[in-house]
C-alpha positions as CSV (number, residue, x, y, z in Angstrom):
1,M,112.5,-37.9,15.1
2,K,115.0,-38.1,12.3
3,I,113.9,-41.1,10.3
4,V,110.1,-39.3,10.4
5,G,111.9,-36.7,8.7
6,I,113.6,-39.0,6.3
7,F,110.2,-40.6,5.2
8,K,108.8,-37.1,4.7
9,I,111.6,-36.5,2.1
10,F,111.5,-39.7,0.9
11,T,107.6,-39.7,0.1
12,V,108.0,-35.6,-1.3
13,F,111.2,-37.2,-3.3
14,F,108.8,-40.0,-4.4
15,F,105.7,-37.8,-5.8
16,L,107.9,-35.3,-7.3
17,V,109.4,-38.4,-9.5
18,H,106.1,-39.5,-10.0
19,L,105.8,-35.8,-11.8
20,A,108.1,-36.1,-13.6
21,A,107.3,-39.9,-15.5
22,L,103.5,-37.9,-15.7
23,S,105.6,-35.2,-17.7
24,S,106.7,-37.4,-20.0
25,F,103.3,-39.0,-20.5
26,A,101.9,-36.0,-21.2
27,Q,100.6,-35.8,-25.1
28,T,98.7,-39.0,-24.8
29,T,97.8,-39.4,-21.1
30,K,94.1,-40.7,-20.4
31,V,93.5,-40.2,-17.0
32,T,90.8,-42.4,-15.8
33,I,89.6,-42.1,-11.7
34,S,88.2,-44.6,-9.2
35,C,86.1,-44.0,-5.7
36,A,85.2,-47.0,-4.1
37,P,84.3,-47.5,0.4
38,E,86.5,-50.4,1.6
39,Y,86.8,-52.1,4.6
40,G,89.6,-52.9,6.3
41,L,90.4,-55.9,8.4
42,S,93.5,-55.3,10.6
43,L,95.7,-58.8,10.4
44,Y,98.4,-57.3,12.6
45,N,99.0,-54.1,15.1
46,Q,100.2,-52.8,18.1
47,N,96.6,-53.5,20.1
48,I,94.4,-55.9,18.0
49,E,91.9,-55.8,20.7
50,S,90.9,-51.9,19.8
51,N,91.8,-51.6,16.2
52,K,90.3,-54.6,14.7
53,F,88.7,-53.1,11.4
54,N,88.4,-50.0,9.8
55,I,85.7,-48.6,7.7
56,G,87.1,-46.1,4.6
57,V,87.2,-44.9,1.3
58,F,89.8,-44.0,-1.3
59,V,90.0,-41.9,-4.6
60,S,92.4,-42.8,-7.2
61,A,93.7,-41.6,-10.7
62,D,95.1,-44.0,-13.1
63,F,97.2,-41.7,-15.8
64,S,97.3,-44.3,-18.4
65,S,98.9,-44.4,-21.9
66,Q,99.7,-46.5,-24.4
67,N,101.8,-49.3,-22.5
68,K,100.5,-51.2,-19.6
69,F,102.6,-49.8,-17.1
70,Y,101.6,-46.6,-15.5
71,P,101.6,-44.0,-13.0
72,T,98.5,-44.1,-10.3
73,V,98.0,-42.0,-7.1
74,E,95.5,-42.7,-4.2
75,L,94.3,-40.3,-1.2
76,G,92.5,-42.9,1.1
77,G,91.2,-41.9,4.8
78,A,89.6,-44.6,7.5
79,L,88.3,-45.2,10.4
80,F,88.4,-47.5,12.9
81,P,84.2,-47.7,14.4
82,Q,85.5,-49.2,17.3
83,T,87.8,-46.7,19.3
84,L,84.3,-44.8,18.9
85,F,82.3,-47.2,21.1
86,N,85.0,-48.4,23.6
87,K,83.2,-45.5,26.2
88,F,79.9,-47.3,26.0
89,L,82.5,-51.0,25.7
90,Y,84.6,-50.0,28.9
91,P,82.3,-47.9,31.4
92,F,85.5,-48.2,34.0
93,P,88.9,-46.9,33.2
94,I,90.3,-47.6,30.3
95,P,93.6,-49.9,30.7
96,E,96.6,-48.0,29.6
97,R,97.4,-51.1,27.4
98,L,94.3,-50.2,25.5
99,K,95.0,-46.7,25.2
100,E,98.3,-47.2,23.7
101,G,97.2,-48.7,20.9
102,Y,93.9,-46.4,20.3
103,T,93.6,-45.5,16.2
104,K,91.2,-43.6,15.9
105,Y,91.4,-42.9,11.6
106,L,94.4,-43.0,9.0
107,I,94.6,-40.7,6.2
108,K,96.8,-42.1,3.2
109,L,98.3,-40.2,0.3
110,L,99.8,-43.1,-2.0
111,G,102.0,-42.8,-5.3
112,G,103.1,-45.4,-7.4
113,Y,102.7,-47.6,-10.8
114,S,99.8,-49.9,-11.3
115,Y,100.0,-52.6,-14.2
116,N,97.7,-54.0,-16.9
117,L,97.8,-58.1,-16.8
118,S,94.9,-58.3,-19.0
119,Q,91.7,-56.1,-20.1
120,R,89.9,-57.0,-16.8
121,L,92.9,-57.6,-14.4
122,K,95.2,-54.6,-13.1
123,T,97.3,-54.8,-10.2
124,S,99.7,-52.0,-8.7
125,F,101.9,-51.0,-6.3
126,L,102.4,-48.0,-4.4
127,A,104.1,-45.9,-1.5
128,G,103.7,-42.7,0.3
129,G,103.1,-41.6,3.8
130,I,100.0,-42.1,6.1
131,L,98.7,-40.2,8.8
132,V,98.0,-42.2,12.0
133,K,97.6,-40.2,15.3
134,N,98.3,-36.7,14.2
135,K,102.3,-39.0,12.5
136,V,103.1,-39.6,9.5
137,F,104.1,-43.3,8.7
138,F,105.9,-44.3,5.3
139,G,103.2,-47.4,4.3
140,V,103.2,-49.2,1.1
141,Q,100.0,-51.2,-0.6
142,P,99.9,-53.7,-3.0
143,S,96.7,-54.1,-4.9
144,S,94.3,-56.5,-7.6
145,K,91.8,-54.7,-9.1
146,V,89.5,-57.1,-11.2
147,M,86.7,-55.6,-13.3
148,L,83.4,-56.7,-13.0
149,F,81.5,-56.4,-15.8
150,H,82.1,-56.1,-19.6
151,N,81.3,-52.5,-19.8
152,K,84.5,-51.8,-17.5
153,K,83.5,-49.3,-14.8
154,Y,82.5,-51.3,-11.7
155,F,85.7,-53.2,-10.2
156,G,86.5,-55.7,-6.9
157,R,89.7,-54.7,-5.4
158,V,91.7,-56.0,-2.9
159,A,94.7,-54.6,-1.3
160,Y,97.3,-54.7,1.6
161,Y,98.4,-52.5,3.6
162,H,101.3,-52.4,5.8
163,I,102.4,-49.5,8.0
164,F,106.2,-49.6,9.0
165,K,107.5,-48.1,12.6
166,K,103.8,-48.5,13.4
167,D,103.8,-52.4,12.6
168,Y,99.9,-52.5,11.1
169,G,99.1,-54.4,8.4
170,C,95.4,-54.7,7.2
171,L,94.0,-56.7,4.7
172,S,91.0,-53.8,3.0
173,F,88.4,-55.3,0.3
174,S,86.4,-52.4,-1.7
175,F,83.7,-52.5,-4.5
176,G,84.0,-49.2,-6.7
177,R,83.6,-47.5,-9.8
178,E,86.0,-46.2,-12.5
179,F,84.8,-42.6,-14.0
């Protein structure tokens, strides 16, 4: 229980540091909102049989300034459809090992920094709290975003996120739009 409390305190501290960084960029900051659906493929998990993939959506805000290095905040969520259908897949009582590994949803609130590698390629590293089964875990998410067209409004993104203490890793793919 103490470790979860430490992660909660660290997450709050992490976001306060980001807010301080944002205030230093306040005079020349341009906010770009990105929104996209995403498909996540579980790479490793406590029970990979019942949580093979997820479907979700995310909204991120990039606080870009004249620099190539700028703060980013992301809010996202995902559902694990196979846990909803396990009633039909297992008409008999579900074994305890499968029940323990069930994850119905996750909600992530992450903050970090992004870097423009070029005009069409961006990379970011985010960290923060991820809510799984009514418990908050610390997680990290490095990602790469490619702007698909010359108008730079549509993008494709590949992200990997890892949830510590839950030992869960996921590779997600998304296509979305910047506003």
